[in-house]
C-alpha positions as CSV (number, residue, x, y, z in Angstrom):
1,M,133.4,107.8,189.5
2,G,129.7,109.1,187.5
3,K,127.6,111.9,186.8
4,K,124.1,112.9,185.8
5,I,123.4,113.6,182.6
6,R,120.3,115.0,180.6
7,L,119.2,113.1,177.8
8,G,116.5,114.7,176.2
9,D,113.4,114.5,179.0
10,S,115.6,111.8,181.1
11,T,118.5,112.2,183.5
12,V,120.5,108.8,183.8
13,S,123.7,108.5,185.5
14,M,126.5,107.6,184.1
15,S,129.7,105.7,185.1
16,F,133.1,106.3,183.6
17,S,134.6,102.6,184.8
18,V,134.1,102.0,180.9
19,T,135.6,98.5,179.5
20,P,137.6,99.2,176.9
21,E,135.5,98.4,174.3
22,Q,133.1,101.3,175.5
23,R,136.4,103.3,175.9
24,D,137.3,103.1,172.0
25,F,133.3,103.7,171.2
26,I,133.6,107.2,172.7
27,D,137.4,108.2,171.5
28,S,135.9,107.2,168.0
29,T,133.1,109.5,168.7
30,I,134.8,112.0,170.1
31,M,137.4,111.5,166.7
32,K,134.4,112.1,164.3
33,V,134.5,116.1,163.4
34,D,130.8,116.1,162.0
35,S,129.2,114.0,164.6
36,V,129.3,115.7,167.6
37,K,127.4,119.2,167.6
38,K,127.5,121.3,170.6
39,G,124.7,121.4,173.0
40,N,123.4,117.6,172.3
41,A,123.9,114.8,174.6
42,L,126.3,113.3,172.7
43,F,128.7,116.7,172.9
44,R,127.9,116.6,176.8
45,L,129.1,113.1,177.2
46,C,132.4,113.7,175.0
47,Q,132.9,117.1,177.1
48,Y,132.8,114.6,180.2
49,Y,134.6,112.0,179.7
50,A,137.5,114.1,178.0
51,K,138.0,116.1,180.9
52,L,137.6,113.3,183.5
53,V,140.0,111.0,181.3
54,Y,141.9,113.6,179.8
55,D,142.2,116.3,182.0
56,I,141.3,118.0,178.6
57,D,138.3,120.8,177.7
58,F,137.0,119.5,174.9
59,I,135.7,121.2,171.8
60,P,135.1,119.9,168.5
61,S,138.0,121.0,166.8
62,Q,141.2,119.0,165.0
63,D,143.4,120.7,168.3
64,T,141.6,118.7,170.7
65,Y,141.7,115.2,168.7
66,K,145.3,115.9,168.5
67,R,145.3,116.1,172.4
68,I,143.8,112.9,172.6
69,I,145.9,111.1,170.5
70,G,149.1,112.4,171.5
71,D,152.1,110.9,170.0
72,I,151.8,107.9,167.8
73,K,154.4,105.8,166.2
74,P,155.0,104.2,163.4
75,D,154.4,100.5,165.1
76,D,151.4,101.8,166.4
77,I,149.9,102.4,162.6
78,T,147.7,99.9,160.7
79,M,147.2,99.4,157.0
80,R,144.3,97.6,155.3
81,E,142.6,97.8,152.2
82,V,139.6,100.2,152.1
83,N,136.3,99.1,150.2
84,L,135.8,101.8,146.5
85,K,132.1,102.8,148.1
86,L,132.9,104.0,151.6
87,A,136.6,105.4,150.1
88,K,134.4,107.5,147.4
89,K,132.4,109.0,150.2
90,L,135.7,110.1,152.5
91,L,137.7,111.5,149.5
92,T,135.5,113.6,148.1
93,K,134.6,115.3,151.0
94,Y,137.8,115.8,152.5
95,H,140.1,116.0,149.5
96,Y,140.5,119.4,148.4
97,S,139.4,118.3,145.2
98,H,135.9,116.7,145.9
99,T,136.5,114.5,142.7
100,W,137.0,110.8,142.7
101,P,139.3,109.7,139.4
102,N,139.4,106.1,138.0
103,T,140.1,104.0,141.4
104,S,141.8,100.7,141.8
105,I,142.8,100.7,145.3
106,V,142.7,102.4,148.6
107,L,145.1,101.7,151.3
108,G,143.6,103.3,155.1
109,F,146.0,104.1,157.5
110,Y,144.5,103.7,161.5
111,F,145.8,104.3,165.3
112,R,143.3,102.3,167.6
113,S,140.4,101.7,164.7
114,K,140.4,105.6,164.1
115,L,141.7,106.6,160.4
116,L,144.8,108.7,160.2
117,G,144.4,109.0,156.3
118,L,143.9,107.6,152.9
119,I,146.0,106.7,149.9
120,S,144.6,105.5,146.3
121,Y,146.0,104.0,143.4
122,G,144.1,103.6,139.4
123,V,144.3,104.3,136.0
124,G,143.8,108.0,136.6
125,A,141.9,110.4,133.7
126,N,144.4,108.9,130.9
127,N,143.9,105.4,129.9
128,N,147.4,105.8,128.1
129,L,149.6,107.4,131.1
130,I,152.0,104.5,131.9
131,S,152.2,102.9,128.3
132,S,153.6,106.7,127.5
133,I,156.6,106.9,130.1
134,C,158.4,104.0,129.4
135,K,158.7,102.1,125.9
136,G,157.7,98.4,126.3
137,V,155.5,99.1,129.0
138,R,151.3,98.3,128.8
139,A,149.2,100.4,130.2
140,D,147.7,97.6,132.8
141,E,151.3,97.4,134.5
142,G,151.8,100.3,136.3
143,F,149.3,102.7,138.7
144,E,149.1,106.5,139.0
145,L,148.5,107.9,142.6
146,V,145.6,109.8,142.5
147,R,145.0,110.6,145.8
148,L,146.6,111.3,149.0
149,F,144.7,112.5,152.1
150,A,145.5,112.9,156.1
151,F,143.5,114.6,158.5
152,D,145.6,117.3,160.5
153,W,145.7,115.2,163.6
154,A,147.8,112.7,162.0
155,P,151.3,112.6,163.2
156,K,153.9,114.5,161.6
157,N,155.3,113.2,157.7
158,I,152.6,110.9,157.8
159,E,152.4,111.7,154.1
160,S,155.5,109.7,153.4
161,F,154.5,107.2,155.5
162,M,151.8,106.2,153.7
163,I,153.5,106.4,150.4
164,A,157.0,104.1,151.5
165,R,153.9,101.6,152.7
166,S,151.7,101.5,150.1
167,I,154.7,101.0,147.7
168,E,155.7,97.9,150.0
169,Y,151.9,96.8,149.6
170,I,151.5,97.3,145.4
171,Q,155.0,94.8,145.2
172,E,153.5,92.0,147.2
173,N,150.4,92.1,146.4
174,Y,150.3,93.4,142.7
175,P,153.5,91.5,140.8
176,K,153.0,93.1,137.6
177,I,152.8,96.5,138.6
178,K,156.5,97.9,137.4
179,I,155.7,101.5,137.6
180,L,154.0,104.1,139.9
181,V,153.1,107.9,138.6
182,S,152.1,110.9,140.4
183,F,151.5,114.4,139.5
184,A,151.9,117.9,141.6
185,D,149.7,120.7,141.1
186,P,151.2,124.2,141.1
187,K,147.8,125.3,141.0
188,Q,147.3,124.4,144.8
189,G,151.1,125.3,145.1
190,H,152.3,121.8,145.5
191,I,156.3,121.3,143.8
192,G,155.9,117.2,145.0
193,T,157.8,117.5,148.2
194,I,157.0,114.2,149.3
195,Y,158.1,112.5,146.1
196,Q,161.1,114.4,146.4
197,A,161.9,113.2,150.0
198,A,160.9,109.4,149.1
199,N,163.8,109.7,146.0
200,W,161.2,109.5,143.1
201,L,162.3,110.7,139.8
202,Y,161.2,113.7,138.6
203,T,160.4,113.9,134.5
204,G,159.1,117.7,134.5
205,K,155.8,119.1,133.6
206,S,152.6,117.3,131.6
207,K,151.5,119.3,128.8
208,D,149.5,122.4,129.5
209,D,145.5,121.8,128.8
210,Y,142.3,123.1,128.3
211,F,139.4,123.0,130.6
212,F,135.9,123.7,129.8
213,R,134.2,125.9,132.7
214,V,131.0,124.3,134.0
215,K,128.8,126.0,136.6
216,G,131.7,127.6,138.0
217,K,133.7,123.9,137.8
218,L,136.5,123.0,135.7
219,M,135.8,120.1,133.2
220,H,137.9,117.8,131.3
221,P,137.4,117.7,127.4
222,R,137.1,113.7,128.2
223,T,134.0,114.5,130.6
224,V,132.4,116.6,128.3
225,S,132.4,113.9,125.4
226,N,130.6,111.9,127.4
227,Y,127.6,114.1,127.0
228,P,124.9,113.8,124.1
229,K,126.3,115.9,121.0
230,E,123.8,118.8,121.9
231,K,125.0,118.9,125.6
232,R,128.5,118.6,124.2
233,I,128.4,121.7,121.7
234,Q,126.7,123.5,124.1
235,L,129.5,122.8,127.2
236,R,132.5,123.4,124.6
237,N,131.4,127.1,123.7
238,P,135.0,128.9,123.2
239,K,133.9,131.2,126.3
240,N,134.3,128.2,128.3
241,R,137.9,127.1,127.8
242,V,140.3,128.1,130.4
243,L,144.1,127.1,130.1
244,I,145.4,124.8,132.7
245,E,149.1,124.9,133.8
246,G,150.7,121.2,133.4
247,K,151.7,119.6,137.0
248,H,154.9,118.1,138.0
249,R,155.0,115.0,136.9
250,Y,157.0,112.1,139.3
251,V,157.9,108.6,138.4
252,Y,159.1,105.6,140.5
253,F,160.1,102.4,139.1
254,L,159.1,98.6,141.3
255,G,160.4,95.4,141.4
256,S,164.9,94.1,141.7
257,R,167.2,96.4,140.8
258,K,168.1,94.9,137.4
259,Q,164.2,95.5,137.0
260,R,164.5,98.9,138.1
261,K,167.8,99.7,135.8
262,S,165.7,98.5,132.4
263,L,162.9,100.6,133.4
264,R,164.9,103.5,134.0
265,K,166.6,103.0,130.4
266,A,163.6,102.7,128.6
267,L,162.1,106.1,130.1
268,K,160.7,108.4,127.5
269,H,161.4,111.5,129.5
270,Q,164.6,113.6,130.9
271,I,164.9,113.3,134.4
272,L,165.9,116.8,135.8
273,P,166.7,118.4,139.3
274,Y,163.6,118.8,141.2
275,P,161.7,122.0,140.9
276,K,161.9,124.3,144.2
277,L,159.4,126.4,145.8
278,D,159.6,130.1,145.0
279,R,160.0,131.9,148.2
280,K,160.5,135.2,146.7
281,V,158.4,137.9,148.5
282,K,157.1,140.1,146.3
283,R,158.2,144.0,147.3
284,L,155.2,146.8,147.5
């Protein structure tokens, strides 16, 4: 079956007796939110292809992509390390923070070569974080889970799946890593539900901290300290100081059962009950 499509000043005939490689290319094009603009030739091509092959109306929206993908089984998802330069570009664009912390590894999760989500680990903003968790553990013997992102068209519970698979990967490929730490930001309405579901230990909140508001964005004091003296004085103006509530801290131990038991004994923080989401509704 074919159709004539106008491309610029020319008219070409398109046939959809496509090869698997051609189909994957068009599928991946459909999946790229920002690459298809309504009205251009590529949009018309995807629109016709989606109707002919999938019998759905193509609209560049996440709902369309989800309908195209359909149900995804865990065995259909592949994982691999992602180049840090590419990961930085994706995470600063799509993650709500739009920032890039100190990162050691990024793992991408794919379905038919389409990216579903990313999870990244590193030393985070605080180089002494890991050594502050357990006695006798060095700073380079742990990772902070610094970013976790999944597209809306990814399957349900994809975040939990990504965390579980990434832990397996770290244990196999980074044997010296003993501790994983992650934080849930109450400012974003997060209490760490996915970490609770994965049996991470809850160790309370980190300390409240002062940030500096610079051109509408919050900047950590350590970042300010990297500027020249005159600029630091300007940025550290008391009027720019903002008190930020501490984040929920979760810890996960790696290694054998004996090693995990030993790390738990060396934990410097008290293990507390999981926080619950406040579902109270204010009465008017």
